[in-house]
C-alpha positions in Angstrom: -0.1 5.2 27.6 2.5 6.2 30.2 0.6 4.5 33.1 0.3 1.3 31.1 4.0 1.3 30.3 4.9 1.7 34.0 2.7 -1.2 34.8 4.4 -3.3 32.1 7.9 -2.7 33.3 6.9 -3.5 36.8 5.7 -6.9 35.7 9.0 -8.6 34.7 7.4 -11.8 33.6 4.9 -10.0 31.3 7.6 -7.8 29.9 9.8 -10.8 29.0 6.8 -12.6 27.5 6.1 -9.6 25.3 9.7 -9.2 24.1 10.1 -12.9 23.4 6.8 -13.3 21.6 7.1 -10.2 19.4 7.9 -10.6 15.7 11.2 -9.2 14.6 10.1 -6.5 12.1 7.4 -4.7 14.3 9.7 -5.1 17.3 12.5 -3.3 15.3 10.1 -0.5 14.4 9.1 -0.1 18.1 12.7 0.1 19.1 13.7 2.7 16.5 10.4 4.6 17.1 11.1 5.0 20.8 14.9 5.3 20.8 15.5 7.1 17.5 18.6 4.8 17.1 18.7 4.5 13.3 21.7 2.1 13.4 19.3 -0.8 14.3 17.7 -0.5 10.8 21.1 -1.1 9.2 21.8 -4.1 11.4 18.4 -5.9 11.0 17.3 -4.8 7.5 19.4 -7.4 5.7 17.5 -10.2 7.5 14.0 -9.0 6.5 13.0 -10.1 3.0 9.3 -9.3 3.0 6.3 -8.1 5.0 5.3 -11.4 6.6 6.8 -12.7 9.8 8.1 -15.7 8.0 10.2 -13.4 5.8 12.9 -12.8 8.4 15.9 -14.8 9.5 17.8 -12.6 11.9 20.4 -14.4 14.1 19.3 -15.2 17.6 22.1 -13.1 19.0 20.9 -10.0 17.1 17.3 -10.6 18.3 18.5 -10.8 21.9 20.4 -7.6 21.6 17.3 -5.9 20.2 15.1 -7.2 23.0 17.6 -6.1 25.7 17.9 -2.6 24.2 14.1 -2.2 24.0 13.8 -3.4 27.6 16.2 -0.6 28.6 14.4 2.0 26.5 11.0 1.0 28.0 12.4 1.2 31.5 13.9 4.6 30.8 10.6 6.0 29.5 8.7 4.5 32.4 11.0 6.0 35.0 11.5 9.5 33.3 9.4 12.4 32.5 9.4 12.0 28.7 6.2 11.3 26.9 6.2 8.6 24.3 6.7 10.0 20.8 3.4 9.8 18.8 5.1 9.7 15.4 8.7 9.2 14.3 10.3 12.2 12.7 9.7 12.5 8.9 13.4 11.8 8.0 13.2 8.5 9.9 9.7 7.3 9.1 10.2 6.1 5.6 13.5 4.3 6.5 11.6 2.5 9.2 8.7 1.5 6.9 11.0 0.2 4.2 13.1 -1.8 6.7 10.0 -3.2 8.3 8.7 -4.9 5.2 12.0 -5.7 3.4 11.4 -3.4 0.5 11.0 0.2 -0.6 7.9 1.9 0.6 7.2 4.9 -1.7 6.6 8.3 -0.3 3.1 8.5 -1.6 2.0 5.7 0.7 3.0 7.4 4.0 -0.3 9.4 4.5 -2.3 6.2 4.0 -0.1 4.3 6.4 -0.3 6.9 9.1 -4.1 6.8 8.8 -4.2 3.1 9.2 -1.8 2.9 12.1 -3.3 5.8 14.0 -0.1 6.3 16.0 -1.6 9.1 18.1 -4.8 7.1 18.7 -6.9 9.7 16.9 -8.9 8.5 13.9 -7.9 10.8 11.0 -10.8 9.5 8.9 -13.3 11.1 11.4 -15.2 13.9 9.7 -15.6 16.9 11.9 -18.1 19.7 11.6 -16.8 22.9 10.0 -19.7 24.9 11.4 -21.4 22.9 14.2 -25.1 22.6 13.3 -27.9 23.5 15.7 -29.8 20.8 17.5 -32.7 21.7 15.4 -30.7 21.1 12.2 -29.5 17.7 13.4 -32.8 16.5 14.7 -34.5 17.5 11.5 -32.2 15.2 9.5 -33.0 11.5 9.5 -31.0 8.7 7.9 -31.8 5.0 7.2 -29.0 2.4 7.0 -29.8 -1.0 5.5 -27.7 -3.7 7.0 -25.8 -4.2 10.3 -22.7 -6.0 8.9 -19.3 -4.4 9.3 -20.1 -1.6 6.8 -23.4 -0.7 8.5 -21.8 -0.7 11.9 -18.9 1.5 10.8 -21.3 4.0 9.2 -23.5 4.0 12.3 -20.5 4.6 14.6 -19.4 7.6 12.7 -22.9 9.0 12.4 -23.5 8.6 16.1 -20.2 10.4 16.8 -21.5 13.3 14.7 -24.9 13.3 16.4 -26.8 12.5 13.1 -30.0 10.6 13.8 -30.4 7.3 12.1 -32.0 3.9 12.2 -30.6 0.6 10.9 -32.9 -2.0 9.4 -31.4 -5.5 9.6 -33.1 -8.5 8.1 -31.3 -10.9 10.5 -31.7 -11.5 14.3 -28.5 -9.8 15.2 -25.4 -8.0 13.7 -22.7 -9.5 11.7 -23.9 -9.6 8.1 -21.9 -12.2 6.1 -20.2 -13.5 9.2 -23.5 -14.2 10.8 -25.1 -15.8 7.7 -22.2 -18.0 6.7 -21.9 -20.6 9.3 -20.6 -23.5 7.2 -17.8 -25.7 8.5 -14.4 -24.1 8.0 -15.8 -20.7 7.3 -13.1 -18.0 7.9 -11.4 -15.0 6.6 -8.6 -15.0 3.9 -7.3 -11.6 4.9 -5.1 -11.5 8.0 -7.6 -10.4 10.7 -5.3 -8.1 12.6 -5.8 -6.0 9.4 -9.3 -7.2 8.6 -10.8 -5.1 11.4 -11.7 -1.5 11.9 -8.7 0.7 12.1 -10.2 2.6 15.1 -11.2 -0.6 16.8 -8.3 -3.1 16.7 -8.7 -6.5 18.4 -5.6 -7.9 20.1 -7.4 -11.1 21.2 -7.6 -13.0 17.9 -6.6 -16.6 18.5 -5.6 -17.2 14.9 -3.9 -15.1 12.2 -6.7 -15.9 9.8 -9.7 -16.3 12.2 -12.7 -18.5 11.7 -16.2 -17.1 11.4 -17.1 -17.4 15.1 -14.4 -15.0 16.2 -15.2 -12.5 13.4 -18.9 -12.5 14.3 -18.0 -12.1 18.0 -15.8 -9.1 17.1 -18.7 -7.4 15.4 -21.0 -8.2 18.3 -18.5 -6.5 20.7 -18.2 -3.5 18.4 -22.0 -3.1 18.3 -22.1 -3.3 22.1 -19.1 -1.1 22.8 -20.5 1.8 20.7 -24.1 1.1 21.9 -25.4 0.7 18.3 -28.1 -1.9 19.0 -30.5 0.7 20.3 -30.6 2.1 16.7 -31.2 -1.3 15.1 -34.5 -2.9 14.2 -33.7 -6.5 13.8 -35.6 -9.1 11.8 -36.8 -6.2 9.6 -36.2 -6.3 5.9 -36.4 -3.3 3.6 -38.8 -4.1 0.8 -38.6 -0.8 -1.1 -37.3 2.7 -1.1 -38.8 5.5 -3.2 -37.5 9.0 -3.6 -40.3 11.6 -3.1 -39.3 14.5 -5.3 -41.8 16.8 -3.8 -40.7 16.3 -0.2 -37.1 15.4 -1.1 -37.1 12.4 1.2 -36.9 8.6 0.8 -40.0 6.7 1.6 -38.7 3.4 3.0 -41.1 0.4 3.3 -40.0 -2.4 5.7 -41.5 -5.7 6.7 -41.0 -8.0 9.6 -41.5 -11.7 9.4 -45.2 -12.3 9.7 -45.9 -8.7 10.4 -47.4 -5.8 8.5 -45.4 -3.4 6.3 -44.3 -0.1 7.9 -43.1 3.1 6.2 -40.5 5.6 7.4 -39.1 8.7 5.8 -35.4 9.5 5.6 -33.4 12.4 4.2 -30.5 10.0 3.4 -30.9 6.3 2.4 -27.6 4.4 2.9 -27.2 0.8 1.6 -24.8 -1.3 3.6 -26.0 -4.6 2.1 -22.9 -5.0 0.0 -22.4 -7.5 -2.9 -22.3 -10.9 -1.1 -25.6 -11.3 0.8 -28.0 -13.2 -1.5 -27.0 -16.8 -2.3 -26.8 -17.8 -5.9 -28.7 -21.1 -6.6 -27.8 -22.5 -10.0 -30.7 -23.4 -12.3 -30.0 -27.1 -12.5 -32.9 -29.3 -13.9 -34.4 -31.4 -11.2 -33.1 -29.4 -8.3 -36.4 -29.9 -6.4 -36.4 -33.7 -7.1 -33.5 -34.6 -4.7 -34.8 -36.8 -1.9 -32.3 -35.6 0.8 -31.3 -32.3 2.3 -30.0 -29.7 -0.2 -28.8 -26.4 1.0 -26.4 -23.5 0.2 -23.2 -22.8 2.2 -24.6 -19.4 3.2 -27.7 -21.1 4.6 -26.0 -24.0 6.2 -28.4 -26.5 7.8 -26.9 -27.1 11.2 -29.4 -29.9 12.0 -27.6 -32.1 9.5 -24.9 -34.5 10.6 -22.6 -35.2 7.7 -20.6 -38.0 9.5 -20.7 -41.2 7.5 -22.8 -39.6 4.7 -22.3 -39.4 1.0 -22.0 -35.7 0.3 -22.0 -33.9 -3.1 -20.6 -30.4 -3.1 -21.2 -28.3 -6.1 -18.7 -25.5 -6.5 -14.9 -25.0 -5.8 -14.7 -21.3 -5.0 -13.9 -19.7 -1.6 -16.6 -21.5 0.4 -16.0 -24.8 -1.3 -12.3 -24.7 -0.5 -13.1 -24.1 3.1 -15.9 -26.6 3.4 -14.3 -29.5 1.5 -11.2 -30.1 3.6 -13.2 -29.5 6.8 -15.8 -32.2 6.2 -13.8 -34.7 4.2 -12.3 -36.6 7.2 -15.8 -37.3 8.5 -18.0 -38.1 5.5 -18.2 -41.5 3.9 -17.5 -40.0 0.5 -17.3 -36.5 -0.9 -17.9 -35.9 -4.5 -16.9 -32.4 -5.7 -18.3 -30.8 -8.9 -16.0 -28.3 -10.4 -17.0 -26.0 -13.2 -13.5 -24.4 -13.5 -10.4 -24.7 -11.5 -9.2 -21.9 -9.1 -5.7 -20.9 -8.1 -5.0 -21.1 -4.4 -1.8 -20.0 -2.6 -0.3 -21.2 0.6 0.4 -19.0 3.6 2.2 -20.5 6.6 0.1 -18.5 8.9 -3.2 -19.6 7.5 -3.7 -22.3 10.2 -1.3 -20.9 12.7 -2.4 -19.8 16.2 -1.4 -16.5 17.7 1.1 -17.3 20.4 0.5 -16.0 24.0 3.6 -14.0 23.7 2.6 -12.3 20.5 -0.9 -11.6 21.9 0.8 -10.0 25.0 3.0 -7.9 22.8 0.0 -6.7 20.8 -1.8 -5.7 24.0 1.0 -4.2 26.0 4.1 -3.2 24.0 3.8 0.5 23.0 3.1 0.9 19.3 3.7 -2.8 18.5 0.1 -3.5 17.3 0.2 -0.4 15.1 3.4 -1.4 13.4 2.2 -4.9 13.1 -1.0 -3.6 11.4 1.2 -1.7 8.9 3.1 -4.8 8.2 -0.1 -6.7 7.3 -1.4 -3.7 5.3 1.7 -3.8 3.2 1.6 -7.6 2.9 -2.0 -7.5 1.7 -2.4 -4.4 -0.3 -0.9 -3.1 -3.6 2.3 -5.2 -4.0 0.7 -7.5 -6.6 -1.2 -4.8 -8.5 1.4 -4.1 -11.1 1.7 -7.8 -12.0 -2.1 -7.9 -12.9 -1.7 -5.6 -15.9 -1.6 -7.0 -19.4 1.6 -6.7 -21.3 0.4 -6.3 -24.9 3.6 -7.8 -26.2 3.6 -10.9 -23.9 4.1 -14.1 -25.9 1.6 -16.3 -24.0 -1.4 -14.2 -23.1 -3.7 -17.1 -22.6 -1.9 -18.4 -19.5 -0.3 -15.3 -18.0 -0.1 -11.5 -18.4 3.5 -10.6 -18.1 6.8 -11.9 -16.7 5.9 -11.4 -13.1 2.5 -13.1 -13.5 4.2 -16.0 -15.3 6.6 -16.5 -12.5 3.7 -16.4 -10.1 2.0 -19.1 -12.2 5.2 -21.2 -12.2 5.6 -21.0 -8.5 2.0 -21.9 -7.7 2.0 -24.7 -10.2 5.1 -26.1 -8.6 3.4 -25.9 -5.2 0.2 -27.6 -6.4 2.3 -30.4 -8.1 4.1 -31.0 -4.8 0.8 -31.2 -3.0 -0.9 -33.5 -5.5 2.0 -35.8 -6.2 2.2 -38.1 -9.2 -1.4 -37.9 -10.4 -1.5 -36.5 -13.9 -5.3 -36.8 -14.2 -5.9 -34.8 -11.0 -3.3 -32.2 -11.9 -4.9 -31.6 -15.2 -8.2 -30.8 -13.4 -6.8 -28.5 -10.7 -4.2 -26.3 -12.6 -6.2 -23.5 -14.2 -5.5 -22.6 -17.9 -6.0 -18.9 -17.2 -3.6 -16.4 -15.6 -3.3 -16.2 -11.8 -5.8 -13.8 -10.3 -8.2 -14.2 -13.2 -10.6 -15.5 -10.6 -10.5 -14.7 -6.9 -7.2 -15.9 -5.5 -7.9 -18.4 -2.7 -6.0 -19.7 0.3 -5.0 -23.3 0.3 -7.0 -24.8 3.2 -5.3 -28.2 2.7 -7.5 -28.3 -0.5 -5.0 -30.0 -2.7 -4.2 -32.7 -0.1 -7.9 -33.2 0.4 -8.4 -34.0 -3.2 -5.9 -36.9 -2.9 -7.9 -38.6 -0.1 -9.4 -42.0 -1.1 -12.9 -40.9 -0.1 -12.8 -37.7 -2.2 -13.6 -37.5 -5.9 -13.2 -34.3 -8.0 -15.1 -34.3 -11.3 -15.3 -31.6 -13.9 -17.9 -33.4 -16.1 -20.9 -31.0 -16.4 -24.0 -31.7 -14.5 -27.0 -32.9 -16.6 -29.6 -32.9 -13.8 -30.4 -33.7 -10.2 -32.5 -36.7 -9.4 -33.9 -38.2 -6.2 -30.7 -40.3 -5.6 -28.1 -37.7 -6.5 -26.6 -36.0 -9.5 -26.4 -37.2 -13.1 -23.6 -35.9 -15.3 -23.7 -35.5 -19.0 -21.9 -38.8 -19.5 -24.9 -40.5 -18.0 -23.2 -41.4 -14.7 -25.2 -41.2 -11.5 -23.3 -39.8 -8.5 -25.3 -40.9 -5.4 -25.7 -38.6 -2.5 -27.4 -38.4 0.9 -26.8 -34.6 1.1 -26.1 -31.9 -1.5 -24.2 -28.7 -0.7 -24.3 -25.8 -3.0 -21.0 -23.8 -2.7 -22.1 -21.6 -5.6 -21.5 -18.1 -4.3 -23.7 -15.1 -4.4 -25.8 -13.0 -6.8 -23.1 -10.3 -6.8 -23.9 -8.4 -10.0 -27.6 -7.7 -9.2 -26.7 -5.1 -6.6 -29.3 -3.8 -4.1 -31.6 -6.7 -5.0 -34.2 -7.7 -3.9 -34.9 -4.2 -2.6 -37.0 -2.1 -5.0 -35.1 1.2 -5.2 -36.8 4.0 -7.2 -35.3 7.4 -7.8 -36.4 10.4 -9.9 -39.2 10.2 -12.3 -40.1 6.7 -11.2 -36.8 5.2 -12.5 -35.8 2.1 -10.5 -32.3 0.8 -10.0 -33.3 -2.1 -12.2 -34.3 0.3 -15.0 -30.9 2.0 -14.7 -28.7 -1.1 -14.2 -30.7 -4.0 -15.5 -29.9 -7.2 -13.5 -26.2 -7.2 -13.9 -24.7 -3.8 -15.0 -24.5 -1.6 -11.9 -22.6 1.7 -12.1 -22.0 4.4 -9.5 -19.7 7.3 -9.0 -16.8 6.0 -6.8 -19.1 3.0 -6.2 -21.1 5.3 -3.8 -23.6 7.6 -5.6 -25.5 7.6 -8.8 -27.4 10.2 -10.9 -31.2 10.2 -10.6 -31.0 8.7 -7.1 -30.5 11.7 -4.8 -29.4 11.2 -1.2 -28.7 7.5 -1.9 -25.3 6.3 -0.7 -23.8 2.9 -1.1 -21.2 1.0 0.9 -19.4 -1.9 -1.0 -21.2 -0.7 -4.1 -20.4 -1.3 -7.8 -16.7 -1.5 -8.7 -15.4 -1.6 -5.1 -14.8 -5.3 -4.5 -11.1 -5.9 -3.8 -9.6 -8.8 -5.7 -5.9 -8.0 -5.8 -5.5 -7.7 -2.0 -6.3 -5.4 0.7 -9.2 -5.6 3.1 -12.9 -4.9 2.4 -12.9 -3.0 5.6 -10.3 -0.6 4.3 -12.6 0.3 1.4 -15.5 0.6 3.8 -13.7 3.2 5.9 -12.8 5.2 2.8 -16.5 5.1 1.8 -17.8 6.0 5.2 -15.5 9.0 5.4 -16.8 10.2 2.0 -20.4 9.7 2.9 -19.9 11.5 6.2 -18.6 14.5 4.2 -21.7 14.3 2.0 -24.0 14.3 5.0 -22.0 17.2 6.5 -22.5 19.2 3.3 -26.2 18.6 3.4 -26.7 19.5 7.0 -24.4 22.4 7.2 -25.8 24.0 4.1 -29.4 23.1 4.7 -29.6 21.3 1.4 -32.5 18.8 1.0 -31.1 17.2 -2.1 -27.6 16.0 -3.0 -27.4 14.3 -6.4 -24.4 13.0 -8.3 -24.0 14.8 -11.6 -24.0 12.8 -14.8 -20.6 14.0 -16.1 -18.4 12.9 -13.1 -20.4 9.7 -12.9 -19.8 8.8 -16.5 -16.1 9.9 -16.4 -15.4 7.7 -13.4 -17.1 4.7 -15.0 -15.2 5.3 -18.2 -12.0 5.3 -16.2 -13.1 2.2 -14.4 -13.8 0.3 -17.6 -10.7 1.5 -19.4 -8.5 0.4 -16.4 -10.2 -3.0 -16.2 -9.6 -3.6 -19.9 -5.9 -3.7 -19.2 -6.2 -6.0 -16.2 -6.6 -9.7 -15.5 -10.3 -9.7 -14.5 -11.3 -8.8 -18.0 -9.2 -11.6 -19.5 -11.2 -13.2 -22.4 -10.4 -16.7 -21.2 -11.8 -16.3 -17.7 -15.4 -16.6 -16.5 -15.9 -15.2 -13.1 -18.5 -13.6 -10.8 -16.8 -10.2 -11.4 -18.2 -9.9 -14.9 -21.7 -9.4 -16.2 -23.2 -11.4 -19.1 -21.6 -8.9 -21.6 -18.1 -9.4 -20.1 -18.0 -6.0 -18.3 -16.3 -6.2 -14.9 -18.9 -4.7 -12.5 -18.0 -5.8 -9.0 -14.2 -5.1 -8.8 -12.1 -2.1 -8.2 -9.2 -2.0 -10.6 -7.4 0.7 -8.6 -4.7 0.5 -6.0 -5.8 1.0 -2.4 -3.9 4.3 -2.4 -5.7 5.4 -5.5 -9.1 4.7 -4.1 -8.2 6.4 -0.8 -7.1 9.5 -2.8 -10.4 9.5 -4.8 -12.6 9.3 -1.7 -10.5 11.4 0.8 -12.0 14.7 -0.1 -15.5 15.5 -1.3 -15.6 17.7 -4.4 -18.8 19.7 -4.1 -18.8 20.3 -7.9 -19.5 16.6 -8.5 -23.0 17.1 -7.1 -26.1 19.2 -7.7 -27.6 20.4 -4.5 -30.8 22.1 -3.7 
């Protein structure tokens, strides 16, 4: 880092660009980190009111003094013999964290923050051998990973670092998972992508704060190349079934390539990285095969179709619908949107903002700036809202909100929606949900509300009766004509691991254990009767209150790596979750959900199964789940 700093201070124009382009809060943290001058916290803290860059209003003169002082500090470090400090002293760190986000950061979060920021460039989530295994022990252990999305890549990187042999089976032609498959117009991330990335592999070249699909996919392609993971991947190969052989204590995995024969491999560990959102959900609408024009799902977008000047019907107003609709509306002749139920959507000033060249330069070149910026986004996107999603049993209006904080949030979003829609009572009645905020996935406003006011856009919540050759007929008998129908109807999320046939002990399949919509797992990772099976983004691990799915992935990968270490170091052939910890965890999961917004009786969402049990989501704070998965408890498992 010292050499890079010396090069930076020699390039006066680049140094100035970095200082001018940096956001105030992470710049403050860099200054105090390097100088130890706590007085700057007192001077700047009153002007920082939250964790986003638009939550600061420091005077220009104060910003200039900060930049000048940091310039002096950087030059002094570059010229002297001092090494850059890897971590601020403990007495200063919490003050810095709290000042940087304009609020109190509790002591319990500091270990998690230090992990995510990796101030010393060492990944604390890496699992090291306690007793280095012999080459024979390593080579005798084989693992199969299913899926080469971000979870599969992360798992593969950590296994490769440990020297554990593995193969990845990927049904698609290349890596990327959901960011490969979802190529619909406007597709992008709704988590700030400087946080929505692997903690050990940050990307300083994002062109937007909330990047579109092409950049996210390109990031995963680069990760696969940098870590040389492709040599382990068999592309265009789908896992048909996996059966646990109790006699040999291995998984027999059957794969199939398009047009090719089935093949069988054996593995000591079977790791699913298929997640929850990989199989499109196609609604069972009468006449769906009768439509005369193109009909396709957003996750299987037909790029051969030109929508310009066409009458388009879009069924669904969830995350993909809110991204597709505003993107195609200016070009189509008419867009008719069918809404089953309204969604809440919040505005973020950074959602369509580009990353300035100066900020990009600061991320690349200013010491520790990218790390403190990642902390800022972690805090902005993690547990801040969690407390407001709990039910107050004494709350007077439980149908529309949960508590005072949730009601204020409802009032604020309603005011925002009203300002966007304008004087249109009929449209407002359709788009303001009757249920509490966060009852369904909270979405980002992608100019959605403004799009609904366009003269060539119609939003209808009249239920669909059937699809006919000419379009869609609603229950009131009205025909809505269309040239193209787009299904923005989400995924088969509750039927996890489907369509793979996964069979554990005594011939019990996952479908026997879970049915079609009631998956359960210990920590969302392991399950009784399925030895040596590990799941990434499994039951009860979807994040709906904030955070990044990649954060959970890294927690799960660390845990699984500890499991694999336990097996290899001890020579165990079988590692199976015990029933008692599994049941206790799921009892806690369900009890916690009962007190939270996703179980609200007035909400239908993809988080619940047909019986109303929330099966996809984690009800826990990020810090809680990190704590649960940080250290393997050998007593939770039977080993042989």
